[in-house]
C-alpha positions in Angstrom: 16.4 -120.8 59.8 20.1 -120.1 60.1 20.0 -120.1 64.0 17.8 -123.2 63.9 20.3 -125.1 61.8 23.2 -123.9 63.9 21.8 -124.7 67.4 19.9 -127.9 66.7 23.0 -129.9 66.1 23.6 -132.7 68.7 20.7 -131.7 71.0 20.6 -135.2 72.5 24.3 -135.4 73.2 24.2 -133.8 76.6 25.9 -136.8 78.2 29.2 -135.8 76.6 31.5 -133.8 78.8 32.4 -131.6 75.8 28.7 -131.2 74.7 28.8 -127.4 74.6 31.8 -127.3 72.3 30.6 -129.7 69.7 28.9 -127.0 67.6 32.1 -125.0 67.3 34.2 -128.1 66.6 31.8 -129.5 64.0 31.5 -126.2 62.1 35.2 -125.6 62.2 35.9 -129.2 61.0 34.3 -128.2 57.6 37.6 -126.7 56.6 38.9 -130.3 56.2 37.4 -130.2 52.8 40.6 -128.3 51.8 42.8 -131.1 52.9 44.9 -132.8 50.2 44.4 -136.6 49.5 47.9 -137.2 51.0 47.0 -135.5 54.2 43.7 -137.3 54.5 45.5 -140.6 54.1 48.0 -139.7 56.8 45.4 -138.7 59.4 43.2 -141.6 58.3 40.9 -142.5 61.3 42.6 -140.2 63.8 39.9 -138.7 66.1 41.2 -135.6 68.0 37.9 -135.4 70.0 38.3 -138.9 71.3 41.9 -138.2 72.2 40.9 -135.1 74.1 38.1 -136.9 75.9 40.6 -139.5 77.2 42.6 -136.7 78.9 39.6 -135.4 80.9 39.2 -138.3 83.4 35.9 -139.6 84.9 35.6 -137.0 87.6 34.5 -134.3 85.1 31.3 -136.3 84.4 30.1 -135.6 88.0 30.3 -131.8 87.5 27.4 -129.6 86.5 27.3 -129.1 82.7 28.2 -125.5 82.9 31.3 -126.2 85.0 32.4 -128.9 82.5 32.0 -126.3 79.6 33.9 -123.7 81.6 36.8 -126.1 82.4 37.2 -127.1 78.8 37.0 -123.5 77.6 39.7 -122.4 80.1 41.9 -125.4 79.4 42.0 -125.4 75.6 40.7 -122.1 74.5 41.4 -119.3 77.0 45.1 -119.9 77.7 46.2 -121.4 74.4 44.3 -119.1 72.1 42.7 -116.0 73.5 45.5 -115.1 75.9 48.3 -116.3 73.7 47.5 -115.7 70.0 45.0 -112.9 70.4 46.5 -111.4 73.7 49.9 -111.5 74.9 51.7 -112.3 71.6 50.2 -109.3 69.9 50.4 -106.9 72.9 54.0 -107.8 73.9 55.2 -107.6 70.3 54.2 -104.0 70.5 55.7 -103.4 74.0 52.3 -103.4 75.7 51.7 -105.6 78.7 48.0 -106.5 79.2 46.3 -106.5 82.6 43.2 -108.6 82.9 41.3 -107.9 86.2 38.8 -110.7 85.6 41.7 -113.2 85.6 42.9 -112.3 89.1 43.3 -115.6 90.8 41.2 -114.6 93.9 38.3 -113.7 91.6 38.7 -116.9 89.6 38.7 -119.1 92.7 35.5 -117.3 94.0 33.7 -117.6 90.7 34.6 -121.3 90.3 32.8 -121.9 93.6 29.5 -120.3 92.5 26.5 -122.4 91.5 25.6 -122.4 87.8 22.3 -120.6 88.6 24.2 -117.4 89.5 26.2 -117.5 86.2 23.7 -118.3 83.6 19.9 -117.7 83.4 18.7 -119.4 80.2 20.7 -117.8 77.4 21.5 -114.7 79.6 25.2 -115.0 80.3 27.2 -113.2 83.1 23.9 -113.0 85.1 25.6 -112.2 88.4 28.1 -109.7 86.9 25.3 -107.9 85.1 23.2 -107.8 88.2 26.1 -106.4 90.2 26.9 -103.5 87.9 23.3 -102.7 86.6 23.4 -99.3 88.5 26.8 -98.4 87.1 26.8 -99.5 83.5 24.1 -98.1 81.0 21.2 -100.4 80.5 21.8 -100.6 76.7 25.2 -102.2 77.4 24.1 -104.4 80.3 21.0 -105.8 78.5 22.4 -106.1 75.0 22.7 -109.5 73.4 26.0 -111.1 73.2 27.7 -111.1 69.7 31.1 -112.2 68.5 33.8 -109.9 67.2 35.2 -110.8 63.8 38.7 -110.2 62.5 38.8 -108.9 58.9 40.5 -112.1 57.6 39.7 -111.7 53.9 40.5 -108.0 53.8 43.7 -108.5 55.7 45.1 -111.4 53.6 43.5 -111.0 50.2 42.6 -107.3 50.2 44.4 -104.4 48.5 47.1 -104.0 51.3 47.7 -107.7 51.7 51.3 -108.6 52.7 53.4 -109.9 49.8 54.2 -113.2 51.5 50.5 -114.1 51.5 50.3 -114.3 47.7 53.5 -116.3 47.6 52.5 -118.9 50.2 49.0 -119.3 48.7 50.2 -119.6 45.1 49.3 -122.8 43.3 52.9 -123.8 43.1 53.6 -123.4 46.8 50.3 -125.2 47.8 51.2 -128.1 45.5 54.8 -128.3 46.7 53.9 -128.4 50.4 51.1 -130.9 49.8 48.9 -130.1 52.8 45.9 -128.7 50.8 44.1 -129.1 47.5 45.7 -126.5 45.2 42.5 -126.3 43.1 40.3 -125.7 46.1 42.5 -123.0 47.4 42.8 -121.3 43.9 39.0 -121.5 43.6 38.4 -119.8 47.0 40.9 -117.0 46.2 39.3 -116.4 42.8 35.8 -116.3 44.4 37.0 -113.7 46.9 38.6 -111.5 44.3 35.5 -111.7 42.1 32.9 -111.0 44.8 35.0 -109.0 47.2 34.3 -111.4 50.1 34.1 -115.0 51.1 31.9 -117.0 53.6 32.8 -117.4 57.3 33.8 -121.0 56.8 36.0 -120.0 53.8 37.6 -117.3 56.0 38.3 -120.0 58.7 39.8 -122.1 55.9 41.9 -119.2 54.6 43.3 -118.5 58.1 44.1 -122.2 58.7 45.7 -122.7 55.3 47.9 -119.7 55.5 48.9 -120.6 59.0 50.1 -124.1 58.1 51.8 -122.8 54.9 53.7 -120.2 57.0 54.6 -122.7 59.7 55.9 -125.1 57.1 57.9 -122.3 55.5 59.5 -121.2 58.8 60.0 -124.4 60.7 60.4 -127.1 57.9 61.6 -125.5 54.7 64.1 -123.0 56.3 65.3 -125.2 59.2 68.7 -126.7 58.5 68.6 -130.1 60.3 72.2 -130.9 59.4 73.7 -127.8 61.0 71.0 -127.0 63.5 70.6 -123.4 62.3 68.0 -121.4 64.1 64.8 -120.3 62.3 65.0 -116.6 61.2 63.7 -114.3 63.9 60.6 -112.1 63.4 62.6 -108.9 62.8 64.7 -110.5 60.0 61.5 -111.8 58.3 59.8 -108.5 58.6 62.7 -106.7 57.0 62.5 -109.2 54.1 58.8 -108.4 53.8 57.7 -111.9 54.6 55.6 -111.3 57.8 54.0 -108.6 59.9 55.8 -107.1 62.9 53.4 -108.6 65.4 
């Protein structure tokens, strides 16, 4: 029933260039329930999906559905999130330079020219890659179902070893002062987590989003001196003050 509810959304919207991304966007948009009334009034009728669609151009509508999905994934997810927030920022902050063989431009150009039938067989992803290495990689790895990896959001930010700055930024006083989120809703989510020892996946997404906005406001709004043009404190200074992690 869970999978049915998840995948049945928008089954008739295949004419949309961003069709394959709607499920993720709609599920993530549920965290808007934490928005304060003031923030809701400010964004009013703003539609980020419509704005994004206007940047795509008409040509993308002539591409195969899989190619549209891959283009959007590369444009707004791969470079801006996976390789930045989850890749280079973390590795380079620890003096590690990542090397990603599947991102070699020659390989990318070759794969972009392949027909969809060689990339996807039903729900079997990476079809050609798996077929190429089936005699090298053990069958239990080649044939296993795809599953996401999950970061321990609740444990990291609300667990026993949570950084001190988290409690400060998520306090009822700070949430009310900054005004982006509903203080009562945030307080209720935190209380639930401490009572049960965990929160739902949507609540974890909400927690990460709320904390990120609170931290950005603290660093780039509250501590930025517009009159004198003082720079925002660097990571090392903040780490020494116990306000952030050294990554």
